[in-house]
C-alpha angles and dihedrals in degrees: 000000000000121000109234096187120104117261115254108267095023124094122220118265095228111062130167091251093052090049089050090048092049091051089051091052096044098046096077091049093051092046092051099040092051092077095165090069094063105021094116140100101222137099095048123199116210087335095310114122118242094248092065103037092045090058093044090050088060093061096074092033089055090049092052092047093048090050091049091050091050093049092049093050094044091048091054091047091051091048090051092050092048092048094052094052095060 
């Protein structure tokens, strides 16, 4: 039988912050690859069809989600470094 518990002194590879970072990174891909959800003209926004403004809205959303994922991973790395020095 294999031991599925983490070795003493080693942290698990899958952590909640890594899962959250992964979800932040995959959300824009899912939103953009599911074309059927936004392949329409209405509702328009200042005369721009939904198809176009929906995609452009994802540019800043993707930037925020990528930044969030970066912060989560860096915070975890810093915590691991701080924990090893003690």
